[in-house]
C-alpha positions, 0 to 999 in steps of 0.5 A: 179901559180904552176910550179912543173913538172917532166921531161919525161925520155929519155935515156941520149944518145938519149937526147944528140943526139937530143941536138947535132943535134939542136946545129948545126942548171955598176951600179945596178940601179934596186933599184926602183930608175928608172928615168923613160925613155921616151916612146921613150927610152922605146921602142927602142935602138938608133940603134936597132929594133923599135917597131911599125915600122916593123912587129914582129911575133914569136912563144912562148911556155909556158913549163907548164902542166897548161899553155895555152896562150890565143889568142893574140889580143883578150883581151884589152892589147894584142890587143893594142900591136898588133895594136900599136906595130905591134907584134903578138905572136903565142902560142904553147901549151903543151897540158897538158903534158909539159915534153912530148911536150918539148922532142918532140920539141927537138927530132923533131928539132922543137923549138919555138922562145921563151920558158917560163919556170922555171930556172931549169934543162930543161933550163940548158940542152938547154943552154949546148946544145948551143940552146939559144941566149946569150943576153948580147949584147942586154942588153947593147943596150936596156934600160929597162932590164939593168935598172930595173933588175940591175947588181946584179941580172944579175950577178946571172943569168949569166951562167958558160960561163959568158953570160946571157940567161934569161929574168926574170919574176917578178924580184925585188929588194924589198920584195914581196910575199903573204905567210901567214894566212887568217882569216874568220872575221865573225866567228872570231868576233862571237867567241869574236875576241880572241888573235891569235898570237902564236901556242897555241892561234891558237890551242885554237881557232881552238878547239873553231871553231870545237865546235861551227861550225861543218860544217866549216874546222877549219884550211884550209891548201890548197893542203899542202902549209898551212903545210909549212906555219905552219912550219915557226911558230916554228923558226925565219927565217925558211920559207916554202922554207926549207921544199919545198927544203928538207934542212935547213941551219946549219952554212955554210952547208945545212943539213937534214930536217928530223933531224932538231929540228924545223921541227920535232917539227912542224910535231908533232904540225901538227899531233896534229891538224890533229888527232883532225880533226882541219886540213882539212882531205883531205889536201894532196889529194884535188884539187885547185878547191875544196880549192877555193870552201871552201874559197869563200863560207866561209867554213873555220876559218883560211886559210894558204897557199903559196899564200892565196891572190889568193883565198882570194881576190875573196872570200872577195868580194863575202862574203862581197856582201852577208853580210856586216859583213862578209869578210876576213882579213890577220893576222900577221904570227903565232909564237911559244911563246918566239920567236920574231914575227918580225922574222917569215917568212912564205914565201920568195922572190927572186931578180930573181922572178919567172920564165924566158923567153929564146930566142932560136936559131930557132928565125929569129930575136932574137934582135927584140924579145928581144926589145919587151920583153925589152919594155914589162918589162919597164914602158909603157909595164907594164902599158899596160899589168897590167892595160890595154890601157890608158884611162879607168883605168889610164890616164897619168903618174906621178912621185912617189917615185922611179918612174917617169912614174907611171900611174895616176889611174882613178876613174874606177880603184876603182869603176869597180872592176869586170872589172879591175879584168877581165882585170888583170886575162886575162893579167896575162897570158901575164906577161912574163917579170913582173916588180915587183917594177914598178907594186907594187910601182904604186899600193901601192902609189895609195892605200895609198891615199884611205880610207881603205874600198876602198883599194884593199884587196890584196894590203892592206894586202901586204903592211901591212903584207906579204911584211914585213914577207917574207925572201930574198931567192935569195941565195938559187936559182938554187941549184938542180942538173940535174935529170939524174946525180947521185945527181939528181936521188937521189934528186928525190927519197928524194922528194918521201921519204919526201912526204911519210913521211909527209903523214905518220906523219900526220896520226900517232897515237902519238908523238913518232910515228911521230918522228920514221917516221922521223927517218926512213925517214932520214935513207932511205934518207941517203941510197939513197945519201942524203949526196951527194945531200946536199953537192952538194947543199951546194956548189951551195949555197956558189957559189950563195953567192959569186956572190951576194957579187960580188966575 
């Protein structure tokens, strides 16, 4: 799921005027060691709002161009919630233009009850304009967020005023993530299953593929995510996060990506692959659907991306159904010769997870909304949202390592792959408070009881490869300045300089030209304030590290 959006510019004066109008209107126990919580404690506080006794209806806006919330109550999970918990969620759509919709709501003094968005400048604006409900009182009153999110992560989420305003989605205290490499097994076997561990191995293999399979893309890099994954092969603990954020840690400071020796070496390697037509030539221009089509039809040899499992799971099933010898597999991340492969981290995971929900002061009953989202992130809510109502894919609960109320999966969880996939695809659009530890541990414990051929393709590779090769990036969260500030405007320009330089470097005619392009990009970035941006981000980074240390 991708969520990079640009805030539609309004003049600062107009924006502040709109904001001012609206402004008027323990112990960390989230280490996976949840001791359950009965279904009663799952859904209410001792003196709070009781789900299922009173009706609750509220509006929810997903602040993304791509997000359209399905109609509540039409799928199995939300229908059960609507009937049994008496909750009805009314969607407000971005109409494909989230930035404009966001501004329109603010200027028109017409905020929804809940906004689901990234932890970014838009969230900061809402909070600074006193448009959000602080959640501290409710966190103490209701059981699940305090228990599962944990004090450590809540401390990181605290704003400068000391309050927590956000309910995180897919927060975690254990590694997760899917960044890495997928290999087309049929091609790999037909070429003799050669060693595929180092960057030299990868280059040699892609050359073989090009020679033997002219109609296949040797290295599919998605919409550019695969290039970020390749970057990680050239140094230990150098994940894709550094390229996406345009900085590299250097001691206690963040420094320029353009002069980073690792990035420069990686770009030279990528240029070599690209110039020899071993990488998809439309990598920086193709659509997500075009990428998916190549993967599902098996028209690639190696596929790297930030989340290749998203296309890999349906592709593996489709290819296997056509040919028992076909299919896909993930491999341990590629590394440069001489590096410790155990320390190669193509992707990252964060305690804060992905995005967050905020309750606005437009909500008539913010406590009831919080009670629902707290229930949703707890064991019962996660079972319903993730695996459907009890009886079909799970029946009853059991204690597993660290969880007292894990679902007991039925035979249909294994045999009805199509039905389960359809259910999960529908429910993912309602995962506004996803509990990574609960869901992942529940699935992993069950998968371990199955023979390999019956295990879920994605979960199997997560357990064996991806979860082991992602770096904890929590300390690098929320470093960007507000877009209208001097540093924020500089950052936007630096991002443009980076995108342009990377494209030019891919098309460069020689190694020297690649390096000259990066030198020029460094000069251009410094001219627009790169040093000030790095200084700002370094300060925020150090503040994060202090909070994580409990200071």
